[in-house]
N, C-alpha and C positions, 0 to 999 in steps of 0.2 A: 453515364453509361453503366449498366449493371455489371457485376463481376462475371456472370455467366457469359454475357455477350462479349465482354473483353477477352475472356479466355478463348471463345470460339473464333473471334476475329484474329487473335494472335496465332492460334494453331493454323488457320487457313493461310495467314501471311507467311508463317515459317515454311509450310508445305510448298507454297508458291515459289518462295526464294530457293528452296532446295531443288525444285524442278527446273527453275530457270538456270541455276548454276550447273546442274547436270546437263542441260541442253547446251550451255556454252562450252562445257568440257567436251561434249560430243562433237560440237561444231569444230572446235580446235583440233581434235583428234582426227576427224574426218578430213579436214583440210590438209593435215600433215600426211595422212595416208594417201590422199589424192595426189599430192606432190610426189610421194614415194613411187606410186604406180606410174605417174607421168615420166619422172626422171629415169625409172627403170626401163621404160620403153625407149627413152632417148638413148640410154646406154646400148640397148639392143640394136636400135637402128644406126646409132652413131658409129659403133664399132664396125658394122658391116660397110657403112659408107667409107670409113677410113681405109678399110682393106681394099675396097674397090678403087679408091683414089690411088692407093699405092700400086695396085696392079695396072692401073692405067697411066702410071708415071705422073700422077698429079698429087703429090704429097701435100698434106695439110697438118702442120705441127700444132697450130692453134686448136684444131679439132681434137687432136690427141691430148693436149693439155687440158682442154675443157672436159673430155671424158674422164681423165684421171681425177679431176676435182669433183665431178659428179659422183663417181664411184666411192671416193673417200667420204664425201658428204652423206651418201646413203648409208654407209656403215657406221660412221662415228659422229654424224651430225655436222651442220654447217650454219653459222650465223648468216653468211653471205647468201646462201641458198634458202635460209629460213627452214632448215631441216632439223628434226630431233634425232638423236641416235636411234638406230634400229633396235626394236624390242623382240621381234619374232625370230625364234631360233632357226626355223626353216629358211626364212628369207636371208638371214645373215649367212647361213652356210652356202646358199646358192650364190649370193652376191660375192662372197669371198672366193668361191670357185671361179666365178666370172672374172674377178679381179686377177686371179692367178693366170687364167688363160689369156686375159688381155695383156698382162705383162709378157707372157710368152709370145703373144702375137707381135708386141712391140719389138721384141728381140728379132723375130723373123723379118719384121719390116726393116730394121737396121741392116740385117744381112742382105736383104733384097736390094737395098739402096747401094750397098757396097759391091754386091755381085748380082746383078740383074739377070740371073740364069733361070732357065725353065724349071729346074728342080726347086729353086727357092720360091718361085711363083706357086708351084703346086703345093709346096709345104705350107705356104701362107694361106692358100685357098682351103686346104684341109683344116688348118688351124681355125680359120674363120667359121667353118661349119660347126666345129666343136664350141667355139665361142658363142655363136648365135643360139645353139641349143641351150647352153647354160644361161645365157642372158634371157632367153624366152622362159626358162624355168624360174628364174628370179622374178620376172614379171608376173608369172602365174602365182608364185609364192606370195608376192605382195598383194595381188588381188584376193587370194584366199584369206590372207591375214586381215585385209580390210573388211571382207565379208564377215569374218568371225567377229571382228570388233564391232561391226554394225549390229550384228545379231545380239552380241553381249550387251551393248549399250541399250538396245531396244528392250531386252529382257530386264536390265537393271532399271531402266526408266519406268517400265510397267510395274516392277516390284516396288519401287519408291512411290509411285503414284498410289498403288494399292495400300502401301504402308501409311502414306499420308491420310488416305481416306479412313483407315482404321484408327489412326491417331486422332484425327479430327472428331470421328464418331465417339471415341473413348473420352476425349476432352469435353465434348458437348454433354455426354451422359454424366461424366464426373462433375462438370460445372453445375448441371441441374441438381445432382445430389448435394453438392456443396451449397448451392443456393437454398435448397430446401432445408438443409441442416442449419445453415446460418439464420434462415428465416425463423426456424423453430427456436434457436438460441435467442434471437433478438426478441421474440415474443415472450420467452421465459424471463429475459432480463427486464423487459418493459413491465411485465406483471409483478416481478419481484420489486422493482423500483417503486411501483405504485403502493405495494404492501408496505415497503419500508417507509415511504412518505406518510402513510396513514399511521403507522406505529410511532414514527418520530413526532408527528403532530400530537398523538395521544400522550407521549412521554413529555412533550413540551407543556401540555396542559397540566400534567401531574407535577412537573417541576415548578410551574408557576403557583399551583395550589400549595405545594410544599413551602415555597418561599413566603407565601401569605401566612401560612400557619406558623412558621418560625417567627415571622414579624410579630404576630399576635402574642406568641409565647415570650418574645423579648419585652413587649410592653408589660405583660403580666409580671415577669421577673423584675423589671425595672420598678414597678409599683411596690413589689415586695421589698425591694432594697430600700426604698424610701421609708416604708413602714418600719423596717428593721432599724434604720437610723433614728427614727423618732423614738422607738422603744429603748434604744441605747441611751438617748438623751434623758428620757423619763427615769430610767434606772439610775442614771447618774444623779439626777435631782433627788431621787429617793435616798441615795447614799448620803448626799449632803444634809438632807433632813434628819437622817439617823445620826449623823455626826453632831448636828445641833442639839438633838435630844440628849446625846451622851454628855455634851458640855453642861447642859442644864442639870443633868443628874449629878455630876461631879460638884457643881456649885451648891447644890442643896443637900449634900450628904449629911450635914449636921442637923438638919431639921426633919428628916424623913422618919425619925423614930416615933413621933407622935401620931403618924397616920398609917399604922400597920394595917388597919382594916381597909382603908382606901388603896393601899399598895397591893393588897391581895387581889382586889378587883383589877387594878392596873396590870398585875402579873398575869391574870387570865386573859386580858386583852392582848397583852404582848405575846402570850403563847399562841393565841389565834393568828397574830401576825406571823409568828414563826412558822405555823402550819401552812399559812397561805404562801409564804416565801418558799417553803420546801416544795409545795406543789408547783410553784412557778419554776423552781430549779429543775424539777423533773420534766416539766414541759419544755424548758429550754434545752435539756439534753435531747429530747425527742426532735426538737427543731434542728439541733446539730446533726442528728442522724439523718433526717430528711435532706438537709443541705448536702451531706456527704453523698447520699443517694443521687441527688441532682447532679453533683459533680461527676460521679461515675457514669451516669447516663449521658452527660454532655461529652465525656471522653469517648464513649462508645459511638455516640452520634457523629462525632468528628471523624473517627476512623471509617465509619460507614460512608460518610460524605466523601472522604478521600477515595475510597474504593469505587464509589459511584462515579467520580470524575474520571478514574482510570477506565471503567467500563464504557463510559460515554465516549472517551477518545477512541477506544477500539471499535465500538459500535458493531461488535461481532454478533452473529446469529440474530440479526435484526433487533439488537438492543435488549434481549431477554435478560442478560446479566444485570443490566442497569435496572430493569423492572424489579428484580428481586431486592437489590440494594435499596431502591426507592421505597419499597414496601417496608423494609426494616426501619428505614429512616422515619416513615410515618408512625410506625409503632412506637419508636423511641420518643417521637414528639408527643404522642398521646401520653406516654408514661411521664414525660416531663411536665405536661399540663396537670396530670393527676397529682404529682408530687408538689407542684406549685399550689394546688388547691389545699392539699394537706398542710403545707406551710402556712397558708393564709388562715386556715382554721386554728392552727396552733398559735399563730401570732395573735389572733382574736382572743383566744383563751388566755394567753399571757397578759394581754391588755386588761381583760376582765379581772384576772387575779391581781394585777398591779393596782387596779382601781380599788378592789376590795382591801388590798394591803394598805393603800393610802387612807381609806375610810377608817379601817381599824386603828391605823397609826394615829389618825386625828383624834379618835375617841380615846385612845390610850394617852395621847398628849393632854387632852382636857382632864382626864382622870388624874394624870400625873400632876398637872398644875393645881387641881383642887387638893390633891393629896399632899403636894409640897406645902401648901398653906396649913394643912392639918398635921403634917409629919415633921414638925420642927424637932421633935424629940425622938423620932423613930429612925435613927441613923442605920441601925442594923438591917431593918427591912428595906431601906432605900438602896443599901449596898447590893441586895439581890436584884432590885430593879436595874441598877447600874450595869450589872453583869448581863442581864437580859438585853438591854439596849446595845451593849457592846456586840453581842451575837447578831442582833438585827443589822447593825452597821456592816459587820463582816460579810453576812450573807448578801446584803444588798450590793456591796462592792463586787462580789463574785458574779452576781446577776448582771451587773453593768459590763463587766469584762466579757462575759459570755455573749451578751447582746452585740458588743462591738465585733467579736470574732465572727458572729453570725453575719453581720453586715458585710464584713470583708469577704466571707465565703460566697455570699449572694452576688457580690460584684464580680467574683471570679466566674461564677455560673453565667452571669450576664455576658461577660466577655466571650466565654465559650459559645454561647448561643448566637452572639453576633458573628463569630467566625463561621458557625453553621449556616447562618443567613447568607453570608457572602458566598459560601460554597454552593448554596441552592441557587443564588443568582448566577454564579458562573455556570452551573449545570444548565440553567435555562438558556444562557447565551450559547453554550455548546450545542444545545438542541437546535438553535437557530442556524448554526453553521452546518450541522448535519442535514437539516432540512434543505438548505441551499445546495449542498452537495448532491442530495437526492434529485433535486430539480435538474441540475446539470447532467446527472446520469440519465435521466429520462430523455433530455434533449439529445444526448449522444446516441442513445438507443434508437430514437426516431431517425436520426441521420444515417445510422447503420442500416436500418430497414430500408431507407430510400436507396442506398447503394446496392444492397442485396437484391 
């Protein structure tokens, strides 16, 4: 049953109950007033009858006692006679005057019984006339009071009936307005729930796309880490080769004197190696800078992902806050991919430089071997070569350490991006929950519309 119908039925029911209760009260009051009129008439006739019996020497004490009980009941109420105490002031005054004259009549009756003289008879007869007049006035007062009560109850009943009609009319009109307002609200809620569902579905697609993008970035950074580890291993091998060259240089220090010309060529080759290694060192520093940038971006991305989770939990203003955060996350993901591309290019350059260094080192080694055979007596020149090889070993060792640090940094970036990936997956799961809640809201709205 709709709310408006329920309110109308309730108002009609309450009005009916009020009218029925008012009718019952009127019936009970009318019954009591009828008894009051009837017993007042009994007093009027009974007192006259009692006087007549006394005058005819046929005394009736039971009648006198009955009249005393009736008069007392009319004034103060009586459970035996089922009378309520008198309420009308005029009737009370008349009945009390009647009671006083009746008591005076009873005194005269007792005198007449003791002295049945003519004077006492005349006195009792005159007293009975006064008593009859007062009793008749009491009956009239009771009838007037009953008529007033009847008119008052009729007026009250008419007023209550009109009031009930007005109340029912007001409730019906109010229920219609309430139903109309609720219907408008339910339509607005239904429309809003549909809009929320559409936006949540869009956000869910964006979250899934974001999760896919982060997964691709994870794969790219993982590949970069593997490449960095291989670079570190190659740098370490280069350091070992430089160490071997240094040992050979020390063992042939006594014979390099004879190969001064050959050592000059070797010195040029070693200088080229040094230049290549310097370039490699500069590029390694650039890699370190890019890796630091990736770390900063990962931290920012993590904070934005956390904010996105908070906004998704609130789902306030249809998820607009989350849309802003999700846009920032996509921008950061793009920057991460660009940084990864830069790192890949730099790693490729490092590998190319390392290959060039290896080739130059090989040529220098061959020249050094031929020069060693010729430089048996050129110890002084070989000492310069020894110093150059020592520098190569030191620089190569530094490159190896830098490559290892880069590999560690890339692993940290990979861990941060994995955390971001988990956050994106959690966001997608939250979107599923919000979508389910929106469906429940739509069902509740449809149920509310059915009630309204």
